[in-house]
N, C-alpha and C positions, 0 to 999 in steps of 0.2 A: 729728488730722484735718488733711489738707492744706488749705492756703489759708485757714485761719481766723485772721483778724487779732486775735481775742480771746485766742488762745493765747499766753501769755507766760510766760517762764521766771520763777519766783518767786525773790525774794531776789537779783536781779541786782546785782552789785557797782557801786558808784558809779563813774563814769568817772574821777573824780579819784583814788579809791583804786586803780583798776586801773592808772592812769598811774603812781602812786607805787610800786606793786608792780613795774612794768616797770623804772622807774629804779633801783630797789633791787637788782634782778636784774643789771642792767648794772654797778652799782658792785661788786656781789659778784664778778662775772666779772673786773672790772679788778683787784680786790684779790687774787683767785686768781693772776692773772698776776704780780702784784707780788711775792707771796710766793714763787712759783716761779722768779723771775729769778736769785736767787743760785745755785741749783742748776744752772741753765742755764749760768751764767757759769763756775762751777766745772768743769762737764763740758768746756766749750770750752778752759779752761786745761789740763785733764788730757789732752785729745787733742792740744793743742799740745806739751805735754811729750813725749807718745808720738812725735809727729812729729820732735822733736829727738833723741830717744834711742832710739826703737824700731827693731826690725829692719826693719819694713815701713813706712817713712816715706810711701811713695806712697799706700798705703791709708788711713793715718791722715790724710793731708792731704785726701783725698776726703771722709772722714767730717767733718773739721773745716769744710770748705767748706759741706757740707750743714747742719751745725748753725748756722753763722753765717748762712747763706741763710735758714733757718727764723726766726732771730731778727730779721732784717731786716724780714720781712713782718709778723710778729706784733707786734713792738714798736710800729711806727707805727700799726697798727690799734688797739692798746689805749691810745693816747694818749702814747706815748713817742717823739715825733718826732725828737729829737736822737739818742737811742740808735739808732733805725732808720737815721738818716743816717750815723752813725759806723760802724754795723754794715755798711752797704752798702759803704763804702769798703774795710773789711777784706775783705768778700766778694770784691770785684773783685780786690784784691791776691792773695788766696789762689788764685782761679781762674787767674790768670796763672801761678802756679807749678806747677799741676798738669801733670804730664808734662815739666816743665822745672825739676826741683829744683835740680840742678847748682850753678853759680856763683851764680846768682840767689838761691838759697835762703840762702846764707850772708849775702849782701848785704841781704836782706829780713828776716832773722831778728829782729834787734833792733827794727826798725819794727813787725813783727807783735806782738811782746811788748808794746811800748809801747801799740799800739792796743787790745790786750785789757785792759791796766791801765785805759786810758781808758773802755772800756766799762763796767768795774766802777764807776768814779767817776760816770759819767753816770747809771748805773742807780740809784744811791744817791740821786740828787736828785729822783727821782720823776717821774710823768707831767706833762706840760705841760697836758693837758686831761682832763676827766672824760668817760667815755664816755656818761653820762647827758645831758651837755650837747650832745654831738655828734649823737646819733641821734634822729631824729624817729620816734616810734612811730606805727603805723597807727592807734592810738587817737586821734591828733591830726588824722587825715584822716577826713573823713565817709565812712562805709561805704555810706551810701544812694547808689544810683546811678540814682535814678528821678525826680529833680527836673529838669523842663525849663521853661526860660524862653522864652516866644515874644514877639518883637518884630515886630509887623506892624500897619500902619495901615489895612489893609482889615478892617473889622469882621467881615464875613460869613466871610472866610477865617480870621481869628483865631479865631472861635468854632468853626469846623469842625475846625481842627487841635487846638484845645484839647479838643473832644469826642472826637475820634479817639484822641488820645494817652491821655486819661483812661480810655477803654474798654480800652486795652491795658496798663493797670496803672501809668501814670506819674502823678506828682504834677505839675500844671501851673500855671504863673502866667503871665499874659499882659498885655502892655502895648501900647498903640497909639501912644504918642508918645515921642520920644527923651528928652524931659525926665524921664520916669519910669524910664528904664533903670537909672541909678545906684541909686536908691532900692530898686528891685526886687531888684537883685543883692545889695545889702547885707542885706535882709530875708529873701530866699528861699534864698539860697546854692545856685544851680542847679548841677547836674552837666553840663548841656549848654545852649547857647544856640542857638536857632533864629531867625534875624533876616532880615527882608527888607532889601534894599540901597538902595531908592529911597524917599525921603520928600519931603514939601514942601520941606525944607530943601536938597535937592540929589540928584542922580542917585546918588551914592555916600554919602549921608548916614548910612544904616544901618551901612555898613562902617566909616566914620570914627568913628561914636559907639561902636560896639563895641570897636574897636581903642583908642580914647582911654581908655575905662572900664577895660579890662583892663591897660593900661600904667601906669595911675595907682593902681589898687587893690592894695595889698600883700597883702590877705587873700583874694584870688582866685588859685586854683591856675594855675601857669604853663601846665599842660597842659589847661586847661579847654577842652573841645571846642566848636567853634563851626560851625554849619551855615548857610550863606546860601542864600536863596531869592530869585528875581527873575524878572520877565518878560523880562529881557534874557538873551541867549545868546551875546553876542559875546565875543571873547577879552579885550577891554579889561576888561569887568565881571568876568570870571572871574579875570584877573590881579590885579585890585584886591582880590578875595576872598582870593587866595593871599598877598598881601602883608600882609593883616590876620591871617594865620595861620587863615584858614578851612580847615577839614579836609574839607569837602564842599560841593557847590554843586548845587542842584536848581532847574531852570527851571520856570516856571509854564506850564500848568497842572501842579500837583504830582502826581507818581505817589506816592499815599499808601503803598502797599505797599512801594515802594523806599525811600521816606523812613523808614518804621518799621524796615526792615532795617538801614539805615545807623545809625540811633539805637541800635538794639539792639547792634550791633557796637561803637559808640563808647562806650557805657556798660557794656560787658562783662556784659550781663545774660543772655547765651546760655550763658555758660560754667557748667557743672554740677558740676564736681568740682575740688577743689584740685589744684594742680600738684604733681607728685611730683619730687623732687630727691634725687640721691645725691652726698654730698660726700666726696671721697677726698683726705685731707691727714694727715700723720703728726704734725701739731702738735695735741694734744688741746685746748689752750686755745683756739686759733683755730677749731677745729672746733665747739666748744661755742658760741662767739660767732656764727659763721655760722649755725648751726642756729637759735639764738634769734632772730636777725634775720629769717630767712626764714619761720619759724614764726609770727612776729609778723604777717607779711603773709599769713597763711592757707596757707602751703605745707606740704606734708608732706615731712619730710627724714629720710633714712636716711644714716648716717655710716660711714665706713671709715677707720681709721687704720693698718690693716695691709693693703698692697696684695695680699697673697695671698688675701684674703677678698673682693676686689672683685667678681669675676664672680658669686659666689653672691649677694651682696647685690643686684647689678644685675638678675639674672634673677628674684629674688624680688619686688623691688619695681617692676620695670618702669617706670623713671623717664621723665619728659618731658625731663630734662636732667641731665647729669653735670658736676660742678664739681670740678676735680682739680688738685693741685699738680704742678709739673714735677719738682722734685727730692724724691725719697723713698727710704727705704732698700729694699734688695733689688731694686727695679727703678725705673726713671724713669717719669714720667708719660707720656712720649712713647712708650716701649715698651709700657706698659699700654694706651694708647689703640689701638696697632696690634694688640694681642691682642683687645681689645674689638671692633674692626672685622673681625676674622676670623669673627665670629658674625653670620650674616645677620639674625637676629631683633633684633640690637642696632645694626645698621649705620645706622639712621636716627636714632638718639638723639644730640642735639647734645652735644659735649664742649667745655667752656669750661675753659681753662687758667687757673689762678690761682697767680701766682708773683711773687717779687720779681726774677726773672731780667730783666735789661736787655739782654742780648746779642741783637741783632736777628736774628742767624743762628739762635740757639736758638729764638727766637719763630717764625721762619719755618719751621723744621723741625717745631715743635710743631703748627702748623696744616697743614703739608704732609703729615704722617704721622698723620692721623686726627682732629686737633682742628678746631674750627669758629671759635674765637675765643680771644683772649688778654687777660686782665685783670691788671694789675700790682698787686702788693702794695706798700705798705700799702693795705688796702682802704678805699674811701670807703663807709662803713657806711650812708649814706643813698642812695647810688646803686645799690649792689649789688642790693637786692631788685627795683627797678624794672627793672634790666638783665636779671636772671634771669627775671622775670615776662614781659618782653617776648619774650625768646628761647624761653622754654617755650611761650608762647602761639603764637608762629609755628610751632614744631615741632608742636604739637598740631594747629593748623590744617591743616598739610600731611597729618598722619596721618589727620585727620578726613575727608579727601577719599576715603579708602578705605571709610568707614563711614557717610558721610552721603549723603543724597539731594541731588542737584544743584539741584533746583528749590527746595525748602523749607528745606534746611539741616538738617533733622530726620535721626535715624538712618535708615538704610535698612532694607529688608525683612529682610535676613539678620540684622542686628545686633539688631533689636527682637525678633525671634523668639528669638534666642539670650538676650536679656535676660530673657525670660519663664522660660526654663529656669535660668538663673542665680539668678533670684529664688526659684524653686521649690526649689532646692537650699539656699538659705539659709534659707528658711522651714522646711524639714525640720530644719535644725540648730537653729534658735532657737525654733521653734514659733509664730512670729508670722504672722499672717494678712497676705496681700497681695492686691491686686486688679488685674484687667486690664480695659481699656476698648477696645472696637473702635467706631469712629465713621465716618460716612460723610456727605459733603455732600449735602443734599437737592436733588433736581432739577438735578444738576450738569450734565447734558447739555443742559438747557434753557439754562442760563447760557452754555455754549459756543456753542450755536446762535444765541442772541439777541445776545450781546455779543462773541463771538469767543474764540478759545482764549487770547489774550493776557490778556483780562480774566479768563478762568477761571483762568489760572495766578496772577493777582494775588489771586484769592479763596483759593486753596490756600495761598499764601504768608501771606495775612492770618490764615487760621486757625491756621497753624503758629506764627506769632508770638504770637497770642492764647493758644494752649494753653501755650506756654513761660512767658509772662508770668504766667499765673494758676495755675501749678502750682509745687510745690516744686523746689528745685535737685536733690533726690535722686530725683525722679520722671524717668522716661525716656519721651520722645515720639518716635514714629517714623512715617514714611509707609509704610504697609503695601502700597500699590499703588493707582495712579490717584487717586481722591478719598477713599480709605480711610486712616485713621490709627489707630495703636495707642498706648496709654498704659499703662505699667507703674507702679503705685503701691505702693512698698514700705510695710510696716507700716500697712496701710490695710484696715479692714473693708469689707465689701460696702456696709453702710449709709453709711458716710462717703464711699465712693467715688461712690456714686449721688448724694449730696447735693452733692458738689463738682462733678460733671460737669453736674447740672442747673443749678447757679448759672452755670457757664461757658456753658452753652447759652443761658440766658436773656440773659446779658450780650452774647454774641456776636451774637445776633439784633438788637441795637441798633446794631451797627456799620454805618456807611454805606459801600457800595462804590460806585465811580464808573465810568461808561463813557460817554465823550464828555460829552453834555449831561445824561445821565440817571443818576439815583441809584437803588440798589436794596439790599435786604437778603437775607441768606442765613442759613439754619438748618442744623442737622445732626440725625441720629438716632444713638443709641448703644446698645450693649448693654454690661452690666457683669457681671463674674463675679469671684469670690474664691477663694482656695485652700481656704476652708472647704467649698466645693461639690465640688471634686475636686482630687486631688494628681497627676493625670496631665496633663502639658502638652498632649499631643495632644488629649485630651478637653476641656481648658479652652479651646483655641483654637477647636475645632469648636463648642462650646457658645456661646462669646461671639459668634461669627460668626452663629449662628442667632438669638441674642438681638438683634443689630443688625437683621437682616431682619425680625424680629418687630416691632421698633419702626417700621420703614418701612411694614410691612403694616398697622399700626394707625393710620396717619395721619401719620407722620413728625414731626419737631420734638419728639422726646421720648426719654426714656431708659428702657430696659428692664432691670430687675435679674433676673439669673438665679440662682435659688435652688436649683435642682437641675439635674442634667445633662440637656441637651435632646437 
């Protein structure tokens, strides 16, 4: 049942056990790389022998360069920093020979052989660092993104903000004095700080206190979001907030709806589905590591080690981002990027090149011919998931403009209707029941006439945020039109759906809306239907709409369950 805090997964593994398993998997991957190293080096030596004695030295030299290039990137990532360093030196030397074998080849031959021997010796000494010591698992990072700490000496405003944020599903701790800030951060571990800037200690005392605490505390995340609020709107105050790494600034009187929207974005609570990533690289060991790291951060990863299969995988998984090496067999990453860009349906997907290539001209060409960014190997295993997450989020935000309602940020009319049909198809395959809700703000015209359309828009945004906060990530919420909203609840019976929407209705009625000096409350009416009643999408939508108006006709501020087609 959606939104039931009593629902817990039995026999959840202890966090320490999960962390130990995470580290064990990393150690196993590093050991696999170690075991495979001799074979890699033997292959490098064999191709070098072909270069010296083979009929087609030019082709063998290209293959040798690619093998050494691959070793450069993977060795450093797996903790073999010296091996990566020496391999890079050999890679640069080999690259300079490609197309210029001639006299330089004879001159460099002995040096290349000595460097290959050196690689073998360095590899025997083992890794300088363990992967399990380098990588910080997401298990070490609090996954809860709903803890808000309020620092505000205005007692009434403090209480109002606390109440409003609580109604929207956030856990809130509030302090009224600067002395209590440090203790509260240590005990509450906030995901965001909302702080006034002016206190009896000084005009910018709030800014200085927050900045000081975050600089001194090593257990506080560097990217902990801070939102400052103030009665001041001058550029000096805003500049001081920026210098303290404040990420947003709200003047008083505070627009609660706008503040909630900002908080929602900064705590990533609106994102409903994991990011989809396709990794294209011919090094299986590195692909496995990248996949493990990104999946630990909750992303879904599809992998390609043969470039010939890339288009099929990309079309099947419809990724938010493609992570691709530059040097691969059969075709280069730059060439593959150009092929991907020939397809209109794939043209908006960001392509991030991942390579040990240091040639600035190659990097320039990679971005010029279809790429969006360039990351150098060896990979920083801690920065990679954050970088990918940031780029994927930006790409999805741009794509969402096509399917989102501009006012509320919810899915638009077309998308939410299609979501009903998609869920019906899934229900027919699985046999699972799902429910659809149509709801409408009560007396919305009166709100607009009394307080103005700006306040009316704030009410719609407030209800949008409230629905998102109180439903599951798998649920889809859309603005159907005007003040009407539609909710699609997968794997949810009619009875459970009615229970959830009634709870939301009751809680939303307690939210205070503001218009100038006057506060007011708003309710909504809703109709609910499930696939148990009908398996025809058109009939389902028609009946749930009739159920909504039945709820309005019967007095509003209520939920009507539709148990048969109306």
